[in-house]
All heavy atoms as a GROMACS GRO file, in nm:
protein
  603
    1MET      N    1   0.083  -0.117   0.000
    1MET     CA    2   0.000   0.000   0.000
    1MET      C    3   0.089   0.125   0.000
    1MET      O    4   0.188   0.131   0.071
    1MET     CB    5  -0.090   0.000   0.123
    1MET     CG    6  -0.181   0.116   0.133
    1MET     SD    7  -0.291   0.086   0.271
    1MET     CE    8  -0.357   0.244   0.295
    2TYR      N    9   0.051   0.222  -0.081
    2TYR     CA   10   0.126   0.346  -0.092
    2TYR      C   11   0.051   0.460  -0.026
    2TYR      O   12  -0.072   0.461  -0.021
    2TYR     CB   13   0.152   0.381  -0.238
    2TYR     CG   14   0.257   0.293  -0.301
    2TYR    CD1   15   0.222   0.177  -0.367
    2TYR    CD2   16   0.391   0.327  -0.292
    2TYR    CE1   17   0.318   0.095  -0.423
    2TYR    CE2   18   0.488   0.246  -0.348
    2TYR     CZ   19   0.452   0.130  -0.414
    2TYR     OH   20   0.547   0.051  -0.469
    3LEU      N   21   0.126   0.555   0.026
    3LEU     CA   22   0.071   0.675   0.085
    3LEU      C   23   0.104   0.794  -0.004
    3LEU      O   24   0.210   0.797  -0.066
    3LEU     CB   25   0.133   0.700   0.223
    3LEU     CG   26   0.116   0.590   0.327
    3LEU    CD1   27   0.202   0.620   0.449
    3LEU    CD2   28  -0.028   0.577   0.366
    4ILE      N   29   0.016   0.892  -0.009
    4ILE     CA   30   0.045   1.018  -0.076
    4ILE      C   31   0.085   1.115   0.034
    4ILE      O   32   0.008   1.140   0.126
    4ILE     CB   33  -0.076   1.070  -0.155
    4ILE    CG1   34  -0.117   0.969  -0.263
    4ILE    CG2   35  -0.043   1.205  -0.218
    4ILE    CD1   36  -0.245   1.004  -0.333
    5LEU      N   37   0.206   1.168   0.024
    5LEU     CA   38   0.263   1.253   0.128
    5LEU      C   39   0.297   1.390   0.073
    5LEU      O   40   0.311   1.408  -0.047
    5LEU     CB   41   0.388   1.187   0.186
    5LEU     CG   42   0.370   1.045   0.239
    5LEU    CD1   43   0.505   0.982   0.269
    5LEU    CD2   44   0.283   1.047   0.363
    6CYS      N   45   0.313   1.483   0.163
    6CYS     CA   46   0.345   1.620   0.128
    6CYS      C   47   0.466   1.663   0.211
    6CYS      O   48   0.470   1.635   0.332
    6CYS     CB   49   0.223   1.706   0.159
    6CYS     SG   50   0.229   1.871   0.096
    7GLN      N   51   0.560   1.730   0.150
    7GLN     CA   52   0.680   1.774   0.222
    7GLN      C   53   0.644   1.875   0.330
    7GLN      O   54   0.560   1.964   0.310
    7GLN     CB   55   0.779   1.836   0.125
    7GLN     CG   56   0.907   1.881   0.191
    7GLN     CD   57   0.996   1.959   0.098
    7GLN    OE1   58   0.950   2.045   0.024
    7GLN    NE2   59   1.124   1.927   0.099
    8ILE      N   60   0.709   1.862   0.445
    8ILE     CA   61   0.700   1.960   0.553
    8ILE      C   62   0.844   1.998   0.588
    8ILE      O   63   0.929   1.911   0.603
    8ILE     CB   64   0.630   1.902   0.678
    8ILE    CG1   65   0.485   1.867   0.644
    8ILE    CG2   66   0.636   2.001   0.793
    8ILE    CD1   67   0.411   1.799   0.758
    9THR      N   68   0.869   2.127   0.596
    9THR     CA   69   1.004   2.174   0.626
    9THR      C   70   0.999   2.283   0.732
    9THR      O   71   0.904   2.361   0.738
    9THR     CB   72   1.075   2.226   0.499
    9THR    OG1   73   1.207   2.268   0.533
    9THR    CG2   74   1.000   2.340   0.434
   10SER      N   75   1.103   2.290   0.813
   10SER     CA   76   1.113   2.397   0.912
   10SER      C   77   1.182   2.520   0.854
   10SER      O   78   1.189   2.624   0.918
   10SER     CB   79   1.188   2.348   1.036
   10SER     OG   80   1.317   2.307   1.000
   11GLN      N   81   1.232   2.508   0.732
   11GLN     CA   82   1.300   2.620   0.667
   11GLN      C   83   1.198   2.725   0.624
   11GLN      O   84   1.084   2.693   0.591
   11GLN     CB   85   1.379   2.572   0.546
   11GLN     CG   86   1.493   2.481   0.583
   11GLN     CD   87   1.570   2.434   0.461
   11GLN    OE1   88   1.536   2.466   0.349
   11GLN    NE2   89   1.676   2.359   0.485
   12SER      N   90   1.241   2.848   0.622
   12SER     CA   91   1.156   2.958   0.576
   12SER      C   92   1.138   2.945   0.424
   12SER      O   93   1.234   2.939   0.350
   12SER     CB   94   1.222   3.092   0.609
   12SER     OG   95   1.143   3.197   0.562
   13ILE      N   96   1.013   2.937   0.382
   13ILE     CA   97   0.981   2.920   0.240
   13ILE      C   98   0.906   3.043   0.192
   13ILE      O   99   0.811   3.087   0.256
   13ILE     CB  100   0.893   2.794   0.220
   13ILE    CG1  101   0.962   2.670   0.271
   13ILE    CG2  102   0.853   2.779   0.074
   13ILE    CD1  103   1.092   2.635   0.203
   14LYS      N  104   0.949   3.096   0.080
   14LYS     CA  105   0.885   3.215   0.026
   14LYS      C  106   0.830   3.184  -0.113
   14LYS      O  107   0.884   3.228  -0.213
   14LYS     CB  108   0.984   3.330   0.020
   14LYS     CG  109   1.028   3.378   0.157
   14LYS     CD  110   1.126   3.492   0.145
   14LYS     CE  111   1.167   3.558   0.270
   14LYS     NZ  112   1.187   3.496   0.390
   15ASP      N  113   0.726   3.104  -0.118
   15ASP     CA  114   0.656   3.083  -0.244
   15ASP      C  115   0.506   3.091  -0.218
   15ASP      O  116   0.461   3.097  -0.103
   15ASP     CB  117   0.697   2.952  -0.314
   15ASP     CG  118   0.656   2.827  -0.239
   15ASP    OD1  119   0.555   2.828  -0.167
   15ASP    OD2  120   0.726   2.725  -0.253
   16ASN      N  121   0.428   3.094  -0.324
   16ASN     CA  122   0.283   3.111  -0.311
   16ASN      C  123   0.213   2.986  -0.261
   16ASN      O  124   0.093   2.990  -0.234
   16ASN     CB  125   0.223   3.153  -0.445
   16ASN     CG  126   0.270   3.291  -0.487
   16ASN    OD1  127   0.300   3.375  -0.403
   16ASN    ND2  128   0.279   3.315  -0.616
   17TYR      N  129   0.284   2.877  -0.249
   17TYR     CA  130   0.221   2.750  -0.214
   17TYR      C  131   0.240   2.711  -0.067
   17TYR      O  132   0.164   2.631  -0.014
   17TYR     CB  133   0.274   2.638  -0.303
   17TYR     CG  134   0.258   2.666  -0.450
   17TYR    CD1  135   0.368   2.682  -0.532
   17TYR    CD2  136   0.132   2.676  -0.507
   17TYR    CE1  137   0.353   2.707  -0.667
   17TYR    CE2  138   0.116   2.702  -0.642
   17TYR     CZ  139   0.228   2.718  -0.722
   17TYR     OH  140   0.212   2.743  -0.855
   18ALA      N  141   0.342   2.763  -0.002
   18ALA     CA  142   0.373   2.723   0.135
   18ALA      C  143   0.259   2.757   0.230
   18ALA      O  144   0.201   2.866   0.224
   18ALA     CB  145   0.502   2.789   0.182
   19ILE      N  146   0.228   2.663   0.318
   19ILE     CA  147   0.123   2.681   0.418
   19ILE      C  148   0.187   2.670   0.556
   19ILE      O  149   0.245   2.566   0.589
   19ILE     CB  150   0.013   2.574   0.401
   19ILE    CG1  151  -0.052   2.585   0.263
   19ILE    CG2  152  -0.091   2.587   0.513
   19ILE    CD1  153  -0.147   2.471   0.232
   20PRO      N  154   0.179   2.776   0.637
   20PRO     CA  155   0.239   2.771   0.771
   20PRO      C  156   0.177   2.660   0.856
   20PRO      O  157   0.056   2.634   0.848
   20PRO     CB  158   0.206   2.909   0.830
   20PRO     CG  159   0.171   2.995   0.714
   20PRO     CD  160   0.116   2.904   0.609
   21LEU      N  161   0.260   2.597   0.937
   21LEU     CA  162   0.215   2.488   1.024
   21LEU      C  163   0.264   2.517   1.165
   21LEU      O  164   0.385   2.524   1.190
   21LEU     CB  165   0.271   2.354   0.974
   21LEU     CG  166   0.230   2.230   1.050
   21LEU    CD1  167   0.079   2.210   1.046
   21LEU    CD2  168   0.301   2.108   0.993
   22ILE      N  169   0.169   2.537   1.257
   22ILE     CA  170   0.202   2.567   1.397
   22ILE      C  171   0.136   2.463   1.487
   22ILE      O  172   0.052   2.384   1.442
   22ILE     CB  173   0.159   2.710   1.435
   22ILE    CG1  174   0.008   2.729   1.414
   22ILE    CG2  175   0.238   2.813   1.354
   22ILE    CD1  176  -0.044   2.864   1.462
   23ASP      N  177   0.173   2.464   1.614
   23ASP     CA  178   0.121   2.365   1.709
   23ASP      C  179  -0.032   2.360   1.713
   23ASP      O  180  -0.090   2.253   1.728
   23ASP     CB  181   0.175   2.391   1.850
   23ASP     CG  182   0.320   2.351   1.866
   23ASP    OD1  183   0.371   2.273   1.781
   23ASP    OD2  184   0.384   2.398   1.962
   24GLN      N  185  -0.096   2.475   1.700
   24GLN     CA  186  -0.242   2.481   1.708
   24GLN      C  187  -0.311   2.412   1.590
   24GLN      O  188  -0.432   2.389   1.594
   24GLN     CB  189  -0.290   2.626   1.717
   24GLN     CG  190  -0.256   2.694   1.848
   24GLN     CD  191  -0.112   2.742   1.856
   24GLN    OE1  192  -0.038   2.741   1.759
   24GLN    NE2  193  -0.070   2.784   1.975
   25ASP      N  194  -0.236   2.379   1.485
   25ASP     CA  195  -0.292   2.310   1.368
   25ASP      C  196  -0.305   2.160   1.389
   25ASP      O  197  -0.363   2.091   1.306
   25ASP     CB  198  -0.205   2.336   1.244
   25ASP     CG  199  -0.206   2.482   1.202
   25ASP    OD1  200  -0.312   2.546   1.217
   25ASP    OD2  201  -0.102   2.530   1.154
   26PHE      N  202  -0.252   2.109   1.499
   26PHE     CA  203  -0.253   1.965   1.526
   26PHE      C  204  -0.369   1.925   1.616
   26PHE      O  205  -0.393   1.987   1.718
   26PHE     CB  206  -0.122   1.922   1.592
   26PHE     CG  207  -0.006   1.917   1.497
   26PHE    CD1  208   0.069   2.030   1.472
   26PHE    CD2  209   0.028   1.799   1.433
   26PHE    CE1  210   0.176   2.026   1.385
   26PHE    CE2  211   0.135   1.794   1.345
   26PHE     CZ  212   0.209   1.907   1.321
   27ALA      N  213  -0.438   1.818   1.578
   27ALA     CA  214  -0.539   1.757   1.664
   27ALA      C  215  -0.469   1.670   1.768
   27ALA      O  216  -0.512   1.661   1.882
   27ALA     CB  217  -0.637   1.674   1.582
   28LYS      N  218  -0.359   1.606   1.725
   28LYS     CA  219  -0.276   1.523   1.813
   28LYS      C  220  -0.130   1.547   1.776
   28LYS      O  221  -0.097   1.563   1.660
   28LYS     CB  222  -0.306   1.374   1.793
   28LYS     CG  223  -0.440   1.329   1.840
   28LYS     CD  224  -0.455   1.180   1.820
   28LYS     CE  225  -0.593   1.134   1.865
   28LYS     NZ  226  -0.611   0.991   1.845
   29GLY      N  227  -0.044   1.548   1.877
   29GLY     CA  228   0.098   1.562   1.852
   29GLY      C  229   0.139   1.704   1.819
   29GLY      O  230   0.059   1.798   1.830
   30SER      N  231   0.265   1.720   1.779
   30SER     CA  232   0.318   1.851   1.742
   30SER      C  233   0.455   1.834   1.678
   30SER      O  234   0.510   1.724   1.676
   30SER     CB  235   0.329   1.941   1.865
   30SER     OG  236   0.427   1.891   1.953
   31LEU      N  237   0.508   1.944   1.629
   31LEU     CA  238   0.645   1.947   1.579
   31LEU      C  239   0.729   2.029   1.676
   31LEU      O  240   0.675   2.107   1.756
   31LEU     CB  241   0.650   2.009   1.439
   31LEU     CG  242   0.580   1.930   1.328
   31LEU    CD1  243   0.582   2.010   1.198
   31LEU    CD2  244   0.646   1.795   1.308
   32LYS      N  245   0.860   2.016   1.668
   32LYS     CA  246   0.948   2.087   1.761
   32LYS      C  247   0.957   2.236   1.729
   32LYS      O  248   0.994   2.315   1.815
   32LYS     CB  249   1.087   2.024   1.759
   32LYS     CG  250   1.088   1.884   1.814
   32LYS     CD  251   1.225   1.823   1.813
   32LYS     CE  252   1.217   1.682   1.867
   32LYS     NZ  253   1.345   1.616   1.870
   33GLN      N  254   0.927   2.273   1.606
   33GLN     CA  255   0.931   2.415   1.568
   33GLN      C  256   0.828   2.443   1.460
   33GLN      O  257   0.779   2.352   1.395
   33GLN     CB  258   1.071   2.454   1.522
   33GLN     CG  259   1.126   2.371   1.410
   33GLN     CD  260   1.273   2.403   1.387
   33GLN    OE1  261   1.324   2.503   1.432
   33GLN    NE2  262   1.343   2.315   1.318
   34HIS      N  263   0.797   2.571   1.443
   34HIS     CA  264   0.703   2.609   1.339
   34HIS      C  265   0.760   2.567   1.204
   34HIS      O  266   0.880   2.575   1.182
   34HIS     CB  267   0.678   2.760   1.341
   34HIS     CG  268   0.603   2.804   1.463
   34HIS    ND1  269   0.524   2.915   1.463
   34HIS    CD2  270   0.591   2.752   1.587
   34HIS    CE1  271   0.467   2.930   1.580
   34HIS    NE2  272   0.509   2.832   1.660
   35SER      N  273   0.673   2.522   1.115
   35SER     CA  274   0.717   2.467   0.988
   35SER      C  275   0.627   2.514   0.875
   35SER      O  276   0.535   2.594   0.896
   35SER     CB  277   0.716   2.314   0.995
   35SER     OG  278   0.806   2.268   1.095
   36ASN      N  279   0.654   2.465   0.756
   36ASN     CA  280   0.574   2.495   0.638
   36ASN      C  281   0.540   2.366   0.565
   36ASN      O  282   0.627   2.281   0.544
   36ASN     CB  283   0.650   2.588   0.542
   36ASN     CG  284   0.664   2.727   0.597
   36ASN    OD1  285   0.567   2.800   0.603
   36ASN    ND2  286   0.783   2.763   0.641
   37ILE      N  287   0.414   2.355   0.526
   37ILE     CA  288   0.370   2.244   0.442
   37ILE      C  289   0.392   2.288   0.298
   37ILE      O  290   0.361   2.401   0.262
   37ILE     CB  291   0.221   2.213   0.466
   37ILE    CG1  292   0.197   2.178   0.613
   37ILE    CG2  293   0.174   2.101   0.373
   37ILE    CD1  294   0.050   2.168   0.650
   38ARG      N  295   0.446   2.199   0.215
   38ARG     CA  296   0.476   2.230   0.075
   38ARG      C  297   0.384   2.149  -0.017
   38ARG      O  298   0.423   2.043  -0.066
   38ARG     CB  299   0.621   2.198   0.043
   38ARG     CG  300   0.726   2.251   0.137
   38ARG     CD  301   0.774   2.391   0.113
   38ARG     NE  302   0.791   2.435  -0.022
   38ARG     CZ  303   0.904   2.427  -0.094
   38ARG    NH1  304   1.010   2.370  -0.044
   38ARG    NH2  305   0.909   2.477  -0.215
   39PRO      N  306   0.261   2.195  -0.042
   39PRO     CA  307   0.169   2.118  -0.125
   39PRO      C  308   0.213   2.105  -0.271
   39PRO      O  309   0.160   2.021  -0.344
   39PRO     CB  310   0.037   2.195  -0.115
   39PRO     CG  311   0.076   2.331  -0.072
   39PRO     CD  312   0.202   2.317   0.007
   40ASN      N  313   0.310   2.182  -0.312
   40ASN     CA  314   0.367   2.168  -0.446
   40ASN      C  315   0.479   2.064  -0.449
   40ASN      O  316   0.541   2.041  -0.552
   40ASN     CB  317   0.418   2.302  -0.499
   40ASN     CG  318   0.517   2.370  -0.407
   40ASN    OD1  319   0.512   2.353  -0.285
   40ASN    ND2  320   0.609   2.446  -0.463
   41ARG      N  321   0.501   1.997  -0.337
   41ARG     CA  322   0.601   1.890  -0.325
   41ARG      C  323   0.534   1.764  -0.270
   41ARG      O  324   0.556   1.726  -0.156
   41ARG     CB  325   0.715   1.932  -0.232
   41ARG     CG  326   0.785   2.059  -0.271
   41ARG     CD  327   0.884   2.032  -0.381
   41ARG     NE  328   0.965   2.150  -0.403
   41ARG     CZ  329   0.968   2.215  -0.518
   41ARG    NH1  330   0.893   2.177  -0.618
   41ARG    NH2  331   1.044   2.320  -0.533
   42ILE      N  332   0.451   1.701  -0.350
   42ILE     CA  333   0.386   1.578  -0.307
   42ILE      C  334   0.459   1.458  -0.368
   42ILE      O  335   0.523   1.469  -0.472
   42ILE     CB  336   0.235   1.575  -0.342
   42ILE    CG1  337   0.211   1.595  -0.490
   42ILE    CG2  338   0.159   1.679  -0.261
   42ILE    CD1  339   0.065   1.582  -0.530
   43PHE      N  340   0.449   1.344  -0.300
   43PHE     CA  341   0.517   1.223  -0.345
   43PHE      C  342   0.446   1.103  -0.286
   43PHE      O  343   0.365   1.116  -0.194
   43PHE     CB  344   0.666   1.226  -0.308
   43PHE     CG  345   0.691   1.239  -0.159
   43PHE    CD1  346   0.718   1.126  -0.082
   43PHE    CD2  347   0.688   1.363  -0.097
   43PHE    CE1  348   0.741   1.138   0.054
   43PHE    CE2  349   0.712   1.375   0.040
   43PHE     CZ  350   0.739   1.262   0.115
   44THR      N  351   0.477   0.987  -0.338
   44THR     CA  352   0.423   0.863  -0.283
   44THR      C  353   0.536   0.786  -0.215
   44THR      O  354   0.652   0.798  -0.252
   44THR     CB  355   0.358   0.774  -0.390
   44THR    OG1  356   0.455   0.741  -0.489
   44THR    CG2  357   0.240   0.844  -0.455
   45ALA      N  358   0.496   0.706  -0.117
   45ALA     CA  359   0.593   0.621  -0.047
   45ALA      C  360   0.521   0.495  -0.001
   45ALA      O  361   0.402   0.500   0.032
   45ALA     CB  362   0.654   0.693   0.071
   46ASP      N  363   0.592   0.387   0.000
   46ASP     CA  364   0.536   0.263   0.051
   46ASP      C  365   0.508   0.278   0.200
   46ASP      O  366   0.591   0.332   0.275
   46ASP     CB  367   0.634   0.147   0.028
   46ASP     CG  368   0.570   0.013   0.056
   46ASP    OD1  369   0.543  -0.014   0.175
   46ASP    OD2  370   0.547  -0.063  -0.039
   47LYS      N  371   0.393   0.233   0.244
   47LYS     CA  372   0.350   0.245   0.383
   47LYS      C  373   0.454   0.186   0.480
   47LYS      O  374   0.472   0.235   0.590
   47LYS     CB  375   0.216   0.174   0.399
   47LYS     CG  376   0.159   0.174   0.536
   47LYS     CD  377   0.028   0.098   0.539
   47LYS     CE  378  -0.020   0.078   0.679
   47LYS     NZ  379  -0.145   0.003   0.684
   48HIS      N  380   0.525   0.086   0.436
   48HIS     CA  381   0.618   0.015   0.524
   48HIS      C  382   0.745   0.094   0.557
   48HIS      O  383   0.816   0.059   0.651
   48HIS     CB  384   0.654  -0.120   0.463
   48HIS     CG  385   0.535  -0.210   0.455
   48HIS    ND1  386   0.463  -0.224   0.338
   48HIS    CD2  387   0.473  -0.287   0.546
   48HIS    CE1  388   0.362  -0.308   0.359
   48HIS    NE2  389   0.365  -0.347   0.485
   49ILE      N  390   0.775   0.202   0.482
   49ILE     CA  391   0.896   0.279   0.515
   49ILE      C  392   0.869   0.387   0.620
   49ILE      O  393   0.962   0.447   0.671
   49ILE     CB  394   0.961   0.341   0.390
   49ILE    CG1  395   0.875   0.454   0.333
   49ILE    CG2  396   0.992   0.238   0.285
   49ILE    CD1  397   0.951   0.542   0.236
   50VAL      N  398   0.742   0.411   0.653
   50VAL     CA  399   0.708   0.509   0.756
   50VAL      C  400   0.734   0.444   0.892
   50VAL      O  401   0.673   0.344   0.927
   50VAL     CB  402   0.561   0.556   0.744
   50VAL    CG1  403   0.526   0.651   0.856
   50VAL    CG2  404   0.537   0.621   0.608
   51LEU      N  405   0.824   0.503   0.969
   51LEU     CA  406   0.864   0.446   1.097
   51LEU      C  407   0.769   0.484   1.211
   51LEU      O  408   0.743   0.405   1.299
   51LEU     CB  409   1.006   0.488   1.132
   51LEU     CG  410   1.114   0.447   1.031
   51LEU    CD1  411   1.249   0.500   1.074
   51LEU    CD2  412   1.116   0.296   1.013
   52TYR      N  413   0.721   0.607   1.209
   52TYR     CA  414   0.630   0.652   1.314
   52TYR      C  415   0.556   0.778   1.268
   52TYR      O  416   0.593   0.840   1.169
   52TYR     CB  417   0.704   0.681   1.445
   52TYR     CG  418   0.812   0.786   1.433
   52TYR    CD1  419   0.784   0.919   1.459
   52TYR    CD2  420   0.941   0.752   1.397
   52TYR    CE1  421   0.881   1.016   1.448
   52TYR    CE2  422   1.039   0.848   1.385
   52TYR     CZ  423   1.009   0.980   1.412
   52TYR     OH  424   1.106   1.076   1.401
   53LYS      N  425   0.453   0.812   1.340
   53LYS     CA  426   0.370   0.928   1.311
   53LYS      C  427   0.385   1.027   1.426
   53LYS      O  428   0.368   0.990   1.542
   53LYS     CB  429   0.225   0.881   1.297
   53LYS     CG  430   0.126   0.985   1.259
   53LYS     CD  431  -0.011   0.920   1.243
   53LYS     CE  432  -0.117   1.022   1.212
   53LYS     NZ  433  -0.249   0.961   1.194
   54VAL      N  434   0.418   1.153   1.395
   54VAL     CA  435   0.438   1.252   1.501
   54VAL      C  436   0.308   1.319   1.544
   54VAL      O  437   0.303   1.382   1.650
   54VAL     CB  438   0.541   1.360   1.462
   54VAL    CG1  439   0.678   1.299   1.440
   54VAL    CG2  440   0.496   1.441   1.345
   55GLY      N  441   0.205   1.309   1.463
   55GLY     CA  442   0.079   1.373   1.499
   55GLY      C  443  -0.021   1.368   1.387
   55GLY      O  444   0.002   1.306   1.284
   56GLY      N  445  -0.131   1.434   1.408
   56GLY     CA  446  -0.237   1.443   1.309
   56GLY      C  447  -0.292   1.583   1.302
   56GLY      O  448  -0.310   1.649   1.405
   57LEU      N  449  -0.315   1.632   1.182
   57LEU     CA  450  -0.366   1.768   1.165
   57LEU      C  451  -0.514   1.777   1.194
   57LEU      O  452  -0.588   1.680   1.176
   57LEU     CB  453  -0.341   1.815   1.021
   57LEU     CG  454  -0.196   1.828   0.977
   57LEU    CD1  455  -0.190   1.872   0.831
   57LEU    CD2  456  -0.121   1.925   1.066
   58LYS      N  457  -0.556   1.895   1.233
   58LYS     CA  458  -0.700   1.922   1.246
   58LYS      C  459  -0.761   1.922   1.107
   58LYS      O  460  -0.693   1.950   1.007
   58LYS     CB  461  -0.722   2.058   1.312
   58LYS     CG  462  -0.683   2.062   1.458
   58LYS     CD  463  -0.712   2.200   1.516
   58LYS     CE  464  -0.674   2.204   1.663
   58LYS     NZ  465  -0.689   2.341   1.718
   59ALA      N  466  -0.888   1.892   1.099
   59ALA     CA  467  -0.959   1.884   0.970
   59ALA      C  468  -0.946   2.014   0.890
   59ALA      O  469  -0.930   2.011   0.768
   59ALA     CB  470  -1.105   1.848   0.992
   60GLU      N  471  -0.952   2.127   0.958
   60GLU     CA  472  -0.944   2.257   0.889
   60GLU      C  473  -0.811   2.272   0.816
   60GLU      O  474  -0.807   2.319   0.701
   60GLU     CB  475  -0.962   2.373   0.987
   60GLU     CG  476  -1.095   2.375   1.057
   60GLU     CD  477  -1.100   2.288   1.183
   60GLU    OE1  478  -0.994   2.244   1.233
   60GLU    OE2  479  -1.212   2.262   1.229
   61LYS      N  480  -0.701   2.236   0.880
   61LYS     CA  481  -0.569   2.249   0.818
   61LYS      C  482  -0.552   2.149   0.705
   61LYS      O  483  -0.499   2.181   0.598
   61LYS     CB  484  -0.458   2.232   0.923
   61LYS     CG  485  -0.317   2.254   0.870
   61LYS     CD  486  -0.297   2.390   0.804
   61LYS     CE  487  -0.284   2.503   0.899
   61LYS     NZ  488  -0.234   2.630   0.837
   62LEU      N  489  -0.600   2.026   0.725
   62LEU     CA  490  -0.593   1.925   0.620
   62LEU      C  491  -0.672   1.970   0.497
   62LEU      O  492  -0.624   1.957   0.384
   62LEU     CB  493  -0.645   1.792   0.672
   62LEU     CG  494  -0.634   1.672   0.578
   62LEU    CD1  495  -0.490   1.652   0.534
   62LEU    CD2  496  -0.688   1.548   0.645
   63ASN      N  497  -0.789   2.027   0.518
   63ASN     CA  498  -0.870   2.077   0.406
   63ASN      C  499  -0.799   2.192   0.334
   63ASN      O  500  -0.807   2.202   0.212
   63ASN     CB  501  -1.008   2.121   0.454
   63ASN     CG  502  -1.097   2.003   0.485
   63ASN    OD1  503  -1.079   1.894   0.431
   63ASN    ND2  504  -1.191   2.023   0.575
   64GLU      N  505  -0.730   2.277   0.408
   64GLU     CA  506  -0.654   2.386   0.346
   64GLU      C  507  -0.546   2.330   0.254
   64GLU      O  508  -0.525   2.381   0.143
   64GLU     CB  509  -0.591   2.472   0.456
   64GLU     CG  510  -0.515   2.591   0.406
   64GLU     CD  511  -0.452   2.674   0.518
   64GLU    OE1  512  -0.483   2.651   0.636
   64GLU    OE2  513  -0.370   2.762   0.486
   65VAL      N  514  -0.478   2.226   0.298
   65VAL     CA  515  -0.374   2.163   0.216
   65VAL      C  516  -0.435   2.100   0.091
   65VAL      O  517  -0.384   2.118  -0.020
   65VAL     CB  518  -0.295   2.058   0.298
   65VAL    CG1  519  -0.198   1.981   0.210
   65VAL    CG2  520  -0.222   2.125   0.413
   66ILE      N  521  -0.545   2.028   0.108
   66ILE     CA  522  -0.611   1.963  -0.005
   66ILE      C  523  -0.658   2.067  -0.106
   66ILE      O  524  -0.638   2.050  -0.227
   66ILE     CB  525  -0.727   1.874   0.043
   66ILE    CG1  526  -0.672   1.755   0.121
   66ILE    CG2  527  -0.814   1.828  -0.074
   66ILE    CD1  528  -0.776   1.675   0.197
   67GLU      N  529  -0.717   2.176  -0.058
   67GLU     CA  530  -0.763   2.282  -0.149
   67GLU      C  531  -0.647   2.342  -0.227
   67GLU      O  532  -0.659   2.372  -0.346
   67GLU     CB  533  -0.835   2.391  -0.070
   67GLU     CG  534  -0.971   2.347  -0.020
   67GLU     CD  535  -1.036   2.448   0.073
   67GLU    OE1  536  -0.988   2.564   0.082
   67GLU    OE2  537  -1.135   2.411   0.139
   68LYS      N  538  -0.532   2.359  -0.162
   68LYS     CA  539  -0.415   2.415  -0.231
   68LYS      C  540  -0.362   2.318  -0.336
   68LYS      O  541  -0.324   2.360  -0.446
   68LYS     CB  542  -0.306   2.449  -0.129
   68LYS     CG  543  -0.185   2.518  -0.188
   68LYS     CD  544  -0.220   2.652  -0.251
   68LYS     CE  545  -0.229   2.760  -0.149
   68LYS     NZ  546  -0.237   2.896  -0.206
   69ILE      N  547  -0.363   2.188  -0.307
   69ILE     CA  548  -0.319   2.089  -0.405
   69ILE      C  549  -0.412   2.090  -0.526
   69ILE      O  550  -0.366   2.089  -0.641
   69ILE     CB  551  -0.313   1.947  -0.341
   69ILE    CG1  552  -0.198   1.943  -0.239
   69ILE    CG2  553  -0.295   1.840  -0.449
   69ILE    CD1  554  -0.198   1.817  -0.153
   70VAL      N  555  -0.542   2.096  -0.503
   70VAL     CA  556  -0.640   2.102  -0.614
   70VAL      C  557  -0.616   2.229  -0.696
   70VAL      O  558  -0.618   2.225  -0.820
   70VAL     CB  559  -0.784   2.097  -0.560
   70VAL    CG1  560  -0.884   2.128  -0.669
   70VAL    CG2  561  -0.812   1.959  -0.499
   71GLU      N  562  -0.591   2.340  -0.630
   71GLU     CA  563  -0.562   2.467  -0.700
   71GLU      C  564  -0.440   2.452  -0.790
   71GLU      O  565  -0.438   2.498  -0.904
   71GLU     CB  566  -0.539   2.578  -0.597
   71GLU     CG  567  -0.504   2.712  -0.655
   71GLU     CD  568  -0.469   2.812  -0.545
   71GLU    OE1  569  -0.537   2.811  -0.440
   71GLU    OE2  570  -0.375   2.891  -0.565
   72ILE      N  571  -0.334   2.387  -0.738
   72ILE     CA  572  -0.212   2.366  -0.815
   72ILE      C  573  -0.240   2.279  -0.937
   72ILE      O  574  -0.195   2.308  -1.048
   72ILE     CB  575  -0.102   2.303  -0.727
   72ILE    CG1  576  -0.054   2.403  -0.622
   72ILE    CG2  577   0.015   2.254  -0.811
   72ILE    CD1  578   0.031   2.344  -0.512
   73ILE      N  579  -0.316   2.173  -0.919
   73ILE     CA  580  -0.347   2.082  -1.030
   73ILE      C  581  -0.430   2.153  -1.137
   73ILE      O  582  -0.408   2.132  -1.256
   73ILE     CB  583  -0.420   1.957  -0.978
   73ILE    CG1  584  -0.323   1.873  -0.894
   73ILE    CG2  585  -0.478   1.875  -1.093
   73ILE    CD1  586  -0.389   1.759  -0.818
   74ARG      N  587  -0.522   2.237  -1.096
   74ARG     CA  588  -0.609   2.307  -1.192
   74ARG      C  589  -0.536   2.416  -1.270
   74ARG      O  590  -0.580   2.455  -1.377
   74ARG     CB  591  -0.728   2.367  -1.119
   74ARG     CG  592  -0.828   2.265  -1.078
   74ARG     CD  593  -0.951   2.329  -1.020
   74ARG     NE  594  -1.051   2.226  -0.994
   74ARG     CZ  595  -1.150   2.238  -0.909
   74ARG    NH1  596  -1.164   2.351  -0.841
   74ARG    NH2  597  -1.235   2.142  -0.890
   75SER      N  598  -0.428   2.467  -1.216
   75SER     CA  599  -0.359   2.579  -1.285
   75SER      C  600  -0.265   2.532  -1.392
   75SER      O  601  -0.237   2.419  -1.413
   75SER     CB  602  -0.284   2.666  -1.185
   75SER     OG  603  -0.183   2.592  -1.119
   0.00000   0.00000   0.00000
């Protein structure tokens, strides 16, 4: 089984696609520092290479990411 994943980086990103990610965006878990989701950097990976999960996003943030990916595909 494959997963569709999106890059998350703690580096400062200055493009129109980056979505800020802060502790309040998580329903469970957190990251050690504020980060950016990169919906223009999606990839697939086999489920078996994922070692652990650090958290889960709130539905609102997940929907924001999905909407941005759809926007990218449509453009």
